[in-house]
Phi, psi and omega in degrees: 000120179288146182225139176236161174205153177193163176294317179234125173253130177251128180260106178110125183248049169272199183301313183293313181296319180293320178295320178295320179298317180298310183295318179294320178295324176301329182271006177083010179284148175277115190237136173233125178255127178251117183244130184303319176232272178219153178305139178060035181288160189289347180271357179256203184246009186236024181267169171083179189248009190224097170229153184268130166257118182210161185259325192290130170221149173296323179272113182301332178309315182285323176299320177298321178294325177296319177302316178294319181297325180302322178296322177295321177297319179300317178297316182295316180297320178294316181292322183275346178071028178205154176282131180247339175240118177269125180302141179215331193072161182216149181242126177247129180207175182105146185298322180285327179295327174057071182304325182295319178295319179295322179299323179295323178293316179296323177299316181295330181265000178072029179266129182301135181194168171222140172254118188245149173288167178303315182292319179298314181293320181295326178291324182280324181233077184293350178285352177243153175243089185283150178236007176213180168303160184229132174262125176248127171227118188288347183281358180286166180196185180246120180273131170272095187296314183297315179295327178295313178301312182296324177294314179299316180297316179299315180295319179296317180295323178297335179266007175108353178293152176244141179238123178251121181266160179057043180232095184270119181287131177253326182199160175230133180227142179288141176234181180294334183247000181158247184217147172245124179258130181244137181273170179292346179250012174093001175286158181228155174219139180249143182210154171283324178222152181234136174244125182251108178238067191261005176057227182291352177274350183300316181304324180284340183266335191310315184288352183246017183262002180067028181281145176300144184300324180295323178289317178302323180294335180273346179297131180292161172303134177248117183248114181262131177239142171266098183281156178248133179229143186230144177252122180250133182288147174289137175295320178275105185296339178294341180281346182277169178107158181292140180283122179299150179303134179090351180252162179270160176295156181286332176247148173279168166280164176211153169231125178238125176230107177246186183291331187258333183206146177238122187224167170216156180210152181199156176304129189286342176060212184300333185303329182219043170072020176059027187262345187193193184259133175275126182230138180212155172272128181293124183053043179260001183266173182283150179278144180234152173300320176195178180299337178301337188262006179290147180237354178072012182269128178289139176278114183297329178293318177295319179304315181293324178297316181289320176300316179298320177298315180298320178302321184276322192259332189230074179297346177281358177248146170282121188281047178225107182300133174262351175204154179206156184204171172242157176211174185252135167245132172247116186253151167231157177300135180083351174063025177280156170287147176248118170219110181209167189222139172234116185056242182256017181246121176258126181251130186230135171213101179282080203280168165066036173071016185243358192289329189303316184296338182265007192316302182297325180291325174301319177301320178298311184293316182294312180296323178294325178289323179295315185271345183081010185272341184231138176270121179282138179308139181302331180297340181270351184284152178292125184231015177070030181297137182234145176286000000 
């Protein structure tokens, strides 16, 4: 029976786990990362080249955190020697999205932005057909999630962290000196503390982590969805192609939330040959018990809903997907991030499709919770939220 050991074992090498490994390794902690397959694998939530970095939230608390996270991204890009966020700017519109309210939050946080009328925005971006005021903030961008994970893992390993691939955690049990983690094939690893950053796999693991019953009762409902995403080609072929280093994308990202549909879109990047815009309906996929139950099958009804939206909202796109894929969203009520600790086990879920933009800051909070050096916001603690 193979055996591993470390002061801190991290379960899962997605964005959150990799960021925690980097930050803990920076502090001289002995870190072991156990990954079910490989970092940023396609069955998790941190794969691919296209995630949105944006500032607007209705809750100013989160916008302030994005401002803080941006400084972490600058540090990470400098340390890793590569650009991880490509500038794009972002457009927020739709009656439910409420651009005017979001603009007030950005104003309060000192984030550059413009609030434009429908006609003003349509004149500037004729590839869209807006139906409300539009919030533009140029500081948004497109995160290369896979490259970010790989950069974090490389930096952590250079600082002494170890990453074991193809090691699927089956259970965690308390011992006299800490915890014993057992794999699905009978291997074991011992640790003083455990950090669980398992994404959509967390619901299936929760009952096997040796957590106190009172803490388990406070864990919020975790709702895993298999989201559908589609790549639509640009009508203007000059808009296609890889963005040169130092330049912005030819199209901005966007978030549209109306009464009938809530969507987001962004340049698809490497994921689909740099040919078009990735568009998806927010929480439009089917619910799953956990990531174990994903099948990768596109919902044809959802496909038609998104195509219909593109026909109405984005005349600059050909409304025929040339590529499509599924991905995982793990939601909690209220859409808050979850970072909390019971004894020596820290449980993390950067929930509701929003975690990528906070990656370096998640590393700060997780490492701070492990070492006791940082106080995690009370809003992130388990409070028994229920759908």
